[in-house]
C-alpha positions as CSV (number, residue, x, y, z in Angstrom):
1,X,8.6,-44.5,28.1
2,X,6.5,-42.0,28.9
3,X,4.4,-42.5,32.7
4,X,0.7,-41.5,33.1
5,X,-1.0,-40.1,35.5
6,X,-3.3,-42.3,37.6
7,X,-4.3,-39.7,40.0
8,X,-4.8,-36.3,38.6
9,X,-6.4,-34.9,41.4
10,X,-3.0,-35.1,43.6
11,X,-1.4,-33.9,40.8
12,X,-3.5,-30.8,40.8
13,X,-3.3,-30.2,44.7
14,X,0.7,-30.4,44.6
15,X,0.0,-27.7,42.1
16,X,-1.8,-25.8,43.9
17,X,0.9,-25.9,46.8
18,X,3.6,-25.1,44.6
19,X,1.7,-21.8,43.3
20,X,3.3,-19.4,46.3
21,X,6.6,-20.3,44.9
22,X,5.5,-18.0,41.6
23,X,2.8,-15.1,41.7
24,X,1.4,-13.8,38.6
25,X,-0.8,-11.9,37.1
26,X,-2.9,-12.8,34.0
27,X,-5.5,-10.7,31.7
28,X,-7.8,-12.5,29.0
29,X,-9.8,-11.1,26.1
30,X,-12.4,-12.9,24.1
31,X,-13.1,-12.1,20.6
32,X,-17.0,-12.6,19.1
33,X,-15.7,-15.9,17.3
34,X,-14.3,-17.3,20.8
35,X,-11.0,-17.7,20.8
36,X,-9.4,-16.3,23.9
37,X,-6.1,-14.8,24.5
38,X,-4.3,-14.5,28.1
39,X,-1.4,-12.6,29.2
40,X,0.7,-13.6,32.3
41,X,3.3,-12.2,34.3
42,X,5.2,-14.9,36.6
43,X,7.7,-13.1,38.9
44,X,9.9,-15.8,40.6
45,X,12.3,-15.3,43.4
46,X,16.3,-16.5,42.2
47,X,18.8,-16.1,45.1
48,X,19.0,-12.5,45.7
49,X,17.3,-12.0,42.2
50,X,14.1,-11.9,40.8
51,X,13.0,-13.4,37.4
52,X,10.3,-11.9,35.5
53,X,8.2,-14.0,32.9
54,X,6.2,-12.8,30.5
55,X,3.5,-15.3,28.6
56,X,0.9,-15.6,26.0
57,X,-1.8,-18.2,26.3
58,X,-4.1,-18.4,23.5
59,X,-6.6,-21.5,22.8
60,X,-6.4,-21.6,19.5
61,X,-3.8,-20.6,17.3
62,X,-2.8,-16.8,17.5
63,X,0.0,-14.5,16.3
64,X,0.8,-11.2,17.2
65,X,3.1,-8.4,18.9
66,X,3.6,-7.7,22.5
67,X,5.2,-5.2,24.3
68,X,7.1,-5.1,27.7
69,X,8.6,-2.3,30.1
70,X,9.9,-3.0,33.5
71,X,10.3,0.2,35.5
72,X,12.3,0.1,38.6
73,X,12.7,2.6,41.4
74,X,15.3,1.4,44.2
75,X,18.0,2.9,46.0
76,X,20.7,3.8,42.7
77,X,17.4,5.6,41.1
78,X,14.9,5.1,38.2
79,X,15.1,3.0,35.2
80,X,13.0,1.6,32.3
81,X,13.6,-1.7,30.5
82,X,11.6,-2.0,27.2
83,X,11.2,-5.4,25.5
84,X,9.0,-6.0,22.2
85,X,8.3,-8.6,19.3
86,X,6.3,-10.6,17.7
87,X,4.6,-14.3,19.1
88,X,3.0,-17.3,17.9
89,X,1.3,-18.7,20.7
90,X,-0.8,-22.0,19.9
91,X,-3.3,-23.9,22.1
92,X,-2.1,-25.3,25.3
93,X,1.1,-24.6,25.3
94,X,1.9,-21.1,27.0
95,X,4.3,-18.9,24.8
96,X,7.2,-17.1,26.6
97,X,7.5,-13.8,25.4
98,X,10.1,-12.4,27.5
99,X,12.2,-13.0,30.6
100,X,14.0,-10.2,33.1
101,X,15.9,-11.0,36.0
102,X,17.2,-8.2,38.2
103,X,18.0,-7.1,41.9
104,X,15.8,-8.3,44.5
105,X,16.8,-6.1,47.2
106,X,15.2,-3.1,48.3
107,X,14.0,-2.1,44.3
108,X,10.4,-1.8,43.3
109,X,9.5,-3.2,39.7
110,X,6.2,-2.1,38.0
111,X,5.8,-4.8,34.9
112,X,3.7,-4.1,32.3
113,X,2.8,-6.4,29.3
114,X,0.5,-5.3,26.2
115,X,-0.4,-8.1,23.5
116,X,-2.3,-7.6,20.4
117,X,-3.4,-10.0,18.3
118,X,-5.4,-8.8,15.1
119,X,-8.6,-7.0,16.7
120,X,-8.0,-8.5,20.2
121,X,-5.7,-6.4,23.1
122,X,-4.8,-7.2,26.7
123,X,-3.0,-5.8,29.2
124,X,-1.4,-7.4,32.3
125,X,-0.1,-5.2,35.1
126,X,2.1,-6.4,38.3
127,X,3.8,-4.5,41.0
128,X,6.8,-6.3,42.7
129,X,8.7,-5.7,45.6
130,X,8.4,-3.2,48.5
131,X,5.4,-4.4,49.7
């Protein structure tokens, strides 16, 4: 049996308190038809590691391609991870595009996410680590 939420404001307040646990960057674009495409990069600490997740959000049904690039600079040098593929986002459902988990100690990461759907494109960039 499903439980219903009797106090939606309480749920929103609790969600706002938990938000700092996972930081994120977002950017959106809208077409003349009103469809909105949003990208999100979420970084979540996992022990001594950091998980970076790339999401696409849409206010309707949108498909397209994405490209995720994670640049690392740390004690052991520099490296770049590239991932790309197709996506199919639907209204109200964040579409996980990619996930990368890397060592958090002493490294700085630049994460770039590009999403293209038809004539719409959006880019998110996030700096993680060594403040």
